[in-house]
C-alpha positions in Angstrom: 146.4 113.4 107.8 143.1 111.4 108.2 140.6 112.7 110.8 139.7 110.5 113.7 136.3 109.8 112.0 138.0 108.6 108.8 140.2 106.4 110.9 137.1 105.1 112.7 135.2 104.4 109.4 138.4 102.6 108.0 138.4 100.3 111.1 141.7 101.7 112.4 140.0 102.8 115.6 137.3 100.7 117.2 133.7 101.9 117.1 130.2 100.7 117.8 129.1 100.5 114.2 125.4 101.0 113.5 125.4 101.0 109.7 127.6 101.5 106.7 127.8 101.8 103.0 130.6 102.4 100.6 130.2 106.2 101.0 128.8 106.6 104.6 129.3 105.3 108.1 127.2 105.5 111.2 128.4 104.7 114.7 127.4 105.3 118.3 128.7 108.5 120.0 131.0 107.4 122.8 129.7 110.3 124.9 126.0 110.0 124.2 123.2 112.4 125.2 120.8 109.5 125.2 121.0 105.8 124.5 121.3 105.3 120.7 123.0 108.7 120.0 124.6 108.1 116.7 127.0 109.9 114.4 126.7 109.7 110.6 129.7 110.7 108.4 130.7 110.7 104.8 133.6 108.4 104.2 135.3 110.0 101.3 135.1 113.7 102.2 136.7 115.1 105.4 135.6 118.7 105.1 134.5 120.0 108.5 131.5 122.1 107.3 128.5 120.3 105.9 127.6 123.1 103.5 131.0 122.7 101.8 130.1 119.2 100.7 129.4 118.6 97.0 125.7 118.1 96.1 126.0 114.4 95.6 127.8 113.8 98.9 125.4 116.2 100.8 122.2 114.5 99.4 123.6 111.0 100.0 124.6 111.8 103.5 121.1 113.0 104.4 119.5 110.0 102.7 121.7 107.6 104.6 121.1 109.5 107.9 117.3 109.3 107.3 117.5 105.5 107.0 119.7 105.3 110.1 117.2 107.5 112.0 114.4 105.2 111.0 116.4 102.3 112.3 117.1 104.1 115.6 113.4 105.0 116.0 112.5 101.3 115.5 115.2 100.0 117.9 115.1 102.6 120.7 111.9 103.6 122.4 111.6 107.4 121.8 109.1 110.0 120.6 111.4 111.4 117.9 114.9 111.1 116.6 116.5 114.6 116.8 119.1 115.9 114.4 122.0 118.3 115.0 124.9 119.3 112.8 127.5 121.2 114.8 130.8 120.2 113.5 132.8 122.0 116.0 134.4 119.2 118.0 135.9 117.1 115.1 137.0 118.5 111.8 134.9 116.1 109.8 131.3 116.6 108.8 129.0 114.6 111.0 125.3 114.5 111.7 124.1 113.7 115.3 121.0 111.5 115.5 119.6 111.5 119.0 116.6 109.6 120.3 114.4 112.1 122.1 111.7 111.9 124.8 111.6 115.7 125.0 113.5 118.7 123.5 115.8 118.9 126.5 117.4 115.6 125.4 119.1 117.5 122.6 121.0 119.8 124.9 124.8 119.2 124.4 125.6 121.1 127.6 123.8 118.6 129.9 125.7 115.7 131.5 126.3 112.9 128.9 125.6 109.3 129.7 128.2 106.7 130.7 127.5 103.3 129.2 129.2 100.0 129.6 130.7 98.2 126.6 127.9 95.7 126.9 125.3 98.4 126.6 127.0 100.0 123.6 127.2 96.6 121.9 123.5 95.8 122.6 122.4 99.2 121.3 124.5 99.1 118.2 123.4 95.5 117.4 119.7 96.4 117.8 119.9 99.5 115.6 121.9 97.6 113.0 119.3 94.8 112.9 116.6 97.4 112.3 118.8 99.1 109.6 119.2 95.8 107.7 115.3 95.4 107.6 114.9 98.7 105.8 
């Protein structure tokens, strides 16, 4: 059975898409730590542990995530874009890209933001516009 992330990348479940390619998909986290918090996933491999990915998928995922992080940094005022790979909450490899003002912004135990659909749409569109420029 397909994971929720596979269903999202296939368009079966709505998401705030930030960027996509044939092999990878990036979308806004619906429970973000900061505005612009994005998840990046491989489309064709559903393994829940990043270090189980084959070399090509692993390298491609990081290359795609790098480009998405650059777009986030261009679209969202932040000092850095932080990276986390936890993989505990959904059994599908995913990279968290989180715009940071300080290290505390990457604390998954803190209260997450609640954004309106309009805010999600605006953020996704601004990151996507920057992604397309790269």
